[in-house]
GUGU-978855 format. One record per residue (C-alpha): residue in three letters; x negated, y, z negated; residue number from 1. Coordinates in steps of 0.02 Angstrom, whole numbers, plus 50000, padded with zeros to 5 digits. Example, Ala and Ser with C-alpha at 12.3 -4.5 7.8 and 13.67 -1.06 7.14 Angstrom:
<mardos>
MARDO   fiba      c1      c2      c3   rotor
MARDO    ALA   49385   49775   49610       1
MARDO    SER   49316   49947   49643       2
</mardos>
This chain:
<mardos>
MARDO   fiba      c1      c2      c3   rotor
MARDO    ASP   51143   50393   49033       1
MARDO    GLY   51176   50251   49157       2
MARDO    ILE   51060   50321   49292       3
MARDO    ASN   50949   50167   49302       4
MARDO    GLU   51085   50036   49281       5
MARDO    VAL   51155   49930   49422       6
MARDO    ASP   51324   49847   49403       7
MARDO    SER   51304   49689   49506       8
MARDO    ALA   51472   49617   49457       9
MARDO    ASN   51563   49708   49598      10
MARDO    LEU   51436   49686   49737      11
MARDO    LEU   51519   49618   49894      12
MARDO    GLU   51367   49551   49983      13
MARDO    LYS   51187   49521   49935      14
MARDO    GLN   51049   49544   50064      15
MARDO    SER   50869   49490   50043      16
MARDO    PHE   50731   49606   50099      17
MARDO    ARG   50651   49549   50263      18
MARDO    ILE   50512   49590   50383      19
MARDO    ASP   50582   49643   50551      20
MARDO    ASP   50416   49673   50638      21
MARDO    GLY   50276   49572   50562      22
MARDO    GLY   50152   49639   50689      23
MARDO    LYS   50174   49817   50625      24
MARDO    LEU   50160   49758   50446      25
MARDO    ILE   49998   49665   50485      26
MARDO    ALA   49925   49823   50564      27
MARDO    LEU   49976   49926   50411      28
MARDO    ILE   49901   49802   50288      29
MARDO    LEU   49737   49790   50382      30
MARDO    ASN   49721   49978   50410      31
MARDO    LYS   49742   50011   50223      32
MARDO    THR   49656   49859   50145      33
MARDO    TYR   49476   49864   50203      34
MARDO    GLN   49362   50013   50169      35
MARDO    ASP   49219   49937   50270      36
MARDO    PRO   49296   49859   50426      37
MARDO    PHE   49135   49783   50496      38
MARDO    MET   49090   49704   50330      39
MARDO    ALA   49266   49632   50318      40
MARDO    ALA   49257   49568   50497      41
MARDO    TRP   49099   49470   50451      42
MARDO    ARG   49150   49421   50274      43
MARDO    GLU   49327   49354   50298      44
MARDO    PRO   49294   49236   50446      45
MARDO    GLY   49125   49191   50370      46
MARDO    GLN   49209   49141   50208      47
MARDO    ASN   49332   49032   50305      48
MARDO    ALA   49191   48955   50406      49
MARDO    SER   49097   48907   50248      50
MARDO    GLU   49241   48826   50152      51
MARDO    PRO   49204   48643   50111      52
MARDO    ALA   49390   48628   50074      53
MARDO    LEU   49421   48661   50260      54
MARDO    GLY   49300   48527   50318      55
MARDO    CYS   49151   48643   50338      56
MARDO    ASN   48979   48600   50270      57
MARDO    GLY   48946   48779   50215      58
MARDO    GLU   48846   48819   50371      59
MARDO    PHE   48903   48923   50518      60
MARDO    LYS   48828   49023   50660      61
MARDO    VAL   48845   49207   50696      62
MARDO    HIS   48825   49297   50860      63
MARDO    CYS   48781   49482   50856      64
MARDO    PRO   48828   49595   51000      65
MARDO    THR   48707   49625   51143      66
MARDO    ASP   48717   49722   51306      67
MARDO    ILE   48753   49560   51400      68
MARDO    GLU   48869   49483   51270      69
MARDO    PRO   48953   49631   51182      70
MARDO    TRP   49042   49538   51044      71
MARDO    MET   49017   49474   50869      72
MARDO    ALA   49067   49296   50828      73
MARDO    ILE   49077   49175   50684      74
MARDO    ILE   49066   48993   50740      75
MARDO    ASP   49087   48839   50630      76
MARDO    ASP   49084   48652   50658      77
MARDO    GLY   49222   48614   50533      78
MARDO    ILE   49382   48519   50568      79
MARDO    GLY   49453   48646   50690      80
MARDO    LEU   49639   48679   50702      81
MARDO    SER   49775   48607   50812      82
MARDO    LYS   49863   48724   50933      83
MARDO    GLU   50014   48730   50816      84
MARDO    ASP   49904   48770   50666      85
MARDO    VAL   49813   48911   50756      86
MARDO    ILE   49982   48987   50798      87
MARDO    LYS   50045   48962   50619      88
MARDO    TYR   49892   49036   50532      89
MARDO    ALA   49838   49168   50658      90
MARDO    ALA   50012   49238   50691      91
MARDO    GLY   50087   49205   50519      92
MARDO    LEU   50077   49324   50373      93
MARDO    GLY   50052   49235   50209      94
MARDO    SER   50020   49066   50293      95
MARDO    SER   49852   48996   50241      96
MARDO    THR   49753   48836   50262      97
MARDO    LYS   49704   48864   50081      98
MARDO    ASP   49879   48849   50007      99
MARDO    HIS   49881   48731   49857     100
MARDO    ASN   49690   48723   49854     101
MARDO    ASN   49612   48787   49693     102
MARDO    ASP   49435   48765   49762     103
MARDO    ALA   49456   48888   49907     104
MARDO    VAL   49435   49077   49904     105
MARDO    GLY   49572   49186   49978     106
MARDO    GLY   49734   49107   50030     107
MARDO    MET   49832   49265   50069     108
MARDO    GLY   49847   49227   50254     109
MARDO    ILE   49767   49387   50319     110
MARDO    GLY   49588   49327   50354     111
MARDO    MET   49618   49281   50536     112
MARDO    LYS   49693   49454   50566     113
MARDO    VAL   49543   49552   50498     114
MARDO    PRO   49465   49575   50671     115
MARDO    PHE   49605   49700   50705     116
MARDO    THR   49513   49819   50587     117
MARDO    ILE   49380   49847   50722     118
MARDO    SER   49463   49797   50885     119
MARDO    ASP   49633   49794   50968     120
MARDO    GLN   49594   49623   51042     121
MARDO    TYR   49494   49469   50994     122
MARDO    THR   49481   49286   51042     123
MARDO    LEU   49510   49130   50938     124
MARDO    ILE   49437   48967   51000     125
MARDO    SER   49479   48803   50913     126
MARDO    ARG   49402   48636   50958     127
MARDO    TRP   49512   48500   50888     128
MARDO    ASN   49512   48314   50927     129
MARDO    GLY   49445   48328   51104     130
MARDO    THR   49541   48485   51155     131
MARDO    GLU   49482   48665   51158     132
MARDO    TYR   49616   48797   51133     133
MARDO    SER   49580   48978   51175     134
MARDO    PHE   49695   49117   51112     135
MARDO    SER   49697   49305   51130     136
MARDO    ALA   49757   49407   50982     137
MARDO    PHE   49798   49586   51031     138
MARDO    LYS   49897   49740   50988     139
MARDO    ASP   50031   49782   51114     140
MARDO    GLU   50087   49955   51171     141
MARDO    ASP   50188   49974   51009     142
MARDO    ASP   50033   49931   50903     143
MARDO    SER   50115   49766   50857     144
MARDO    ALA   50003   49612   50839     145
MARDO    GLN   50031   49474   50969     146
MARDO    LEU   49953   49304   51001     147
MARDO    VAL   49947   49215   51169     148
MARDO    LEU   49874   49047   51221     149
MARDO    LEU   49746   49077   51360     150
MARDO    SER   49689   48899   51394     151
MARDO    GLU   49700   48719   51336     152
MARDO    ARG   49569   48601   51406     153
MARDO    PRO   49477   48441   51362     154
MARDO    THR   49307   48457   51279     155
MARDO    ASN   49166   48344   51224     156
MARDO    LYS   49108   48468   51091     157
MARDO    PHE   49126   48434   50905     158
MARDO    ASN   49276   48503   50813     159
MARDO    GLY   49259   48681   50752     160
MARDO    PHE   49324   48858   50760     161
MARDO    GLU   49262   49024   50829     162
MARDO    ILE   49320   49202   50811     163
MARDO    ARG   49248   49317   50944     164
MARDO    ILE   49272   49504   50922     165
MARDO    PRO   49224   49634   51053     166
MARDO    VAL   49113   49774   50987     167
MARDO    GLU   49091   49944   51068     168
MARDO    VAL   48911   49987   51113     169
MARDO    LYS   48914   50135   50993     170
MARDO    ASN   48950   50012   50850     171
MARDO    PHE   48817   49880   50889     172
MARDO    ASN   48695   49942   50756     173
MARDO    THR   48830   49956   50621     174
MARDO    CYS   48891   49781   50663     175
MARDO    ILE   48716   49706   50658     176
MARDO    GLU   48671   49797   50495     177
MARDO    LYS   48824   49725   50408     178
</mardos>
């Protein structure tokens, strides 16, 4: 009947599909992907922090929210990331430190965006070769994900990476239980 056929011989111009607003796409993916946002916010960064393939020894620290420090955090002493790599992996969709690594879990490039499932803002801190980079990831007024460098300063601390996610007081118990 010809209904499902496409005659490509007479096409004048071919156009590839594209992503015009990656920030909106990231929000859509995260809002629909994880049924248990707090579990995902612990699991995804925790998995990254434990990857031997990323220079980690399998150990990492967690910080649970308190009245004085109302955030959750996953902190590792792995290789850290350069400023350019934080930008590439935190702000990029599909970019992953695990590309071409069969020993690593994940590799879809959404793990560093998972904190958006529970907060509109979070902090990424990378210690890399004597420099500490601090970034804020946040949703703007259009609900589009953004990343901004907050500081770049020398440090004597070991290399490593931290994701710090604010938690509302009403969610402390849920966060700690997960």
